[in-house]
C-alpha positions in Angstrom: -91.9 4.3 -78.8 -90.8 1.4 -76.6 -89.8 -1.9 -78.1 -90.9 -5.0 -76.5 -88.6 -6.0 -73.7 -86.7 -2.8 -73.5 -88.8 -1.9 -70.2 -87.6 -5.3 -68.8 -84.1 -4.9 -69.6 -84.1 -1.2 -68.3 -85.8 -2.6 -65.1 -83.2 -5.0 -64.7 -80.3 -2.5 -65.1 -81.9 -0.2 -62.6 -82.4 -3.2 -60.1 -78.6 -4.2 -60.3 -77.6 -0.3 -59.8 -79.9 0.1 -57.1 -79.8 -3.2 -55.3 -75.7 -3.7 -55.5 -74.5 -0.4 -53.6 -75.5 -2.1 -50.2 -73.1 -5.1 -50.2 -70.1 -2.8 -51.5 -70.9 -0.3 -48.6 -71.0 -3.1 -46.0 -67.7 -4.6 -47.3 -66.2 -1.2 -47.3 -67.2 -0.5 -43.7 -65.9 -4.2 -42.6 -62.4 -3.3 -44.2 -62.3 0.2 -42.5 -63.1 -1.4 -39.1 -60.7 -4.1 -39.5 -58.1 -1.4 -40.3 -59.3 0.6 -37.3 -58.8 -2.6 -34.9 -55.2 -3.1 -36.5 -54.5 0.5 -35.9 -55.6 0.2 -32.4 -53.9 -2.9 -31.6 -50.4 -1.1 -33.0 -51.4 2.0 -30.8 -51.6 -0.2 -27.7 -48.4 -2.0 -28.1 -46.6 1.3 -29.0 -48.2 2.6 -25.6 -46.9 -0.3 -23.9 -43.4 0.0 -25.2 -43.0 3.7 -24.3 -44.7 3.1 -20.7 -41.9 0.3 -20.0 -39.2 2.5 -21.6 -40.2 5.5 -18.9 -40.7 2.9 -16.2 -37.1 1.8 -16.6 -35.5 5.3 -16.8 -37.6 6.4 -13.9 -36.2 3.7 -11.7 -33.1 4.9 -9.4 -29.6 3.5 -10.4 -28.6 0.4 -8.6 -25.5 0.5 -6.5 -23.6 -2.5 -5.4 -24.1 -3.2 -1.6 -21.9 -1.6 0.8 -20.4 -3.6 3.5 -19.2 -2.1 7.0 -15.5 -1.9 7.5 -13.9 -4.9 8.8 -13.7 -5.0 12.4 -10.5 -4.0 14.0 -11.1 -6.2 17.3 -8.4 -8.6 15.8 -5.6 -6.1 15.8 -2.7 -6.8 18.1 -3.2 -4.8 21.4 -0.4 -2.0 22.0 2.2 -3.0 24.0 3.4 -1.1 27.1 6.8 0.6 26.7 9.7 -1.3 27.7 13.3 -0.2 28.4 16.0 -2.4 27.0 19.8 -2.7 27.4 22.1 -2.8 24.5 25.5 -4.1 25.4 28.2 -4.3 22.8 31.5 -5.7 23.5 34.6 -6.2 21.2 38.0 -7.8 21.9 41.2 -7.0 20.0 44.4 -9.2 19.8 46.5 -8.9 22.8 44.2 -6.4 24.2 41.6 -6.1 27.1 38.0 -6.2 26.0 36.2 -3.1 25.6 32.5 -2.4 25.8 29.7 0.1 25.5 26.2 -0.1 26.8 23.1 2.2 26.4 19.4 1.9 27.6 16.9 2.6 25.4 13.2 1.8 24.3 11.9 1.1 20.8 13.4 3.6 18.4 16.7 5.3 17.8 20.0 5.9 20.0 23.0 7.7 19.5 26.3 7.6 21.7 29.6 9.4 21.2 32.1 9.1 23.7 36.1 8.8 24.0 37.9 5.5 24.4 39.9 5.3 27.7 43.3 4.4 26.0 44.8 7.3 23.8 47.3 7.3 21.0 50.7 9.0 22.1 52.1 10.9 19.0 55.4 13.2 19.8 54.4 13.1 23.7 51.0 14.3 22.9 48.0 11.9 24.1 45.5 11.8 20.9 42.2 10.4 22.0 40.1 7.9 19.9 36.6 8.6 19.8 33.9 6.1 19.7 30.5 6.1 18.2 27.6 3.9 18.8 24.3 4.3 17.1 21.4 2.6 15.5 17.8 1.6 16.3 15.8 -1.2 18.0 12.5 -2.4 16.8 10.3 -4.9 18.9 9.1 -7.8 17.0 7.5 -9.8 19.8 8.1 -10.7 23.4 11.1 -12.7 22.5 13.0 -10.9 19.8 13.7 -7.6 17.7 15.3 -6.0 14.8 18.5 -4.3 15.7 20.2 -1.9 13.3 23.5 -0.5 14.6 26.8 1.3 13.8 29.7 0.8 15.8 32.8 2.9 14.9 35.9 4.7 16.0 38.3 7.4 14.8 42.1 6.2 14.7 44.7 8.8 14.5 47.7 8.2 12.4 51.0 10.4 11.6 51.0 12.1 8.3 54.5 13.8 8.4 57.4 14.8 10.6 59.2 18.0 10.9 62.5 18.9 12.6 64.8 16.7 14.6 65.7 16.3 18.2 63.6 17.8 20.9 62.0 20.2 18.6 60.9 17.5 16.3 57.3 17.4 15.5 54.6 15.4 13.6 51.3 16.1 11.9 48.7 13.5 12.3 45.2 12.9 10.9 42.3 10.5 11.8 40.6 7.8 9.8 37.1 6.4 10.8 36.5 2.5 10.7 33.6 0.9 12.0 30.8 -1.9 11.4 27.1 -1.0 10.0 24.7 -4.0 10.2 21.0 -5.1 10.7 19.9 -8.3 12.2 17.5 -9.8 14.6 18.3 -10.5 18.2 16.8 -12.7 20.8 16.5 -10.8 24.0 18.7 -12.2 26.8 21.1 -14.2 24.3 24.6 -12.8 23.1 25.2 -12.8 19.4 28.5 -12.5 17.7 28.0 -10.1 14.7 31.5 -9.9 13.7 34.8 -12.0 14.1 38.0 -12.0 12.3 41.8 -12.2 13.0 41.7 -8.8 14.6 38.7 -8.6 16.9 35.3 -10.2 17.8 32.2 -8.3 18.3 29.2 -9.4 20.5 25.9 -7.8 21.1 23.4 -8.7 24.1 20.0 -7.0 24.1 17.8 -7.6 27.1 14.9 -6.0 29.0 15.7 -3.6 31.8 14.0 -4.7 35.0 
């Protein structure tokens, strides 16, 4: 048996439970939609970052620009071969001047000869050998670099045997000379060695 007011109470309860789910569903749908929007934005940002990374790796490596080699037009032109006369002269105390002369171009030269005057040992004439060698490097039209060696062998007695007409002596030879490098001016003589014993002069000139 229903009491007065009970049906009304039950009606209100039903109304609350039957009318309230709509707003709750709307709220849930809105929240879900917002989450989907955030998820899509994050996916778009991730996609952009991934695309940028792929684009950077896909680009070919950059190399510094290469410049063509410097022109060799400013290089000094090659000179025509030229012959030079190298004249060396030495004067010893109380002796006539002696000299050697060679004709050469750029490069090395070597001269071995025998001096005119010899040394007499036990009535035997012992020759004195001369050596003149070196190299010439042209620097320009007016000067060059000369490296030379001027030497000679000097015989000397090392022992004597017997007496009278049958006496004999043994001898040996020692080497003496000058080795030097210097710059010469073509056509101008230069003193390259001078002392109380002798003076040595060198003249280098173009051979006409």
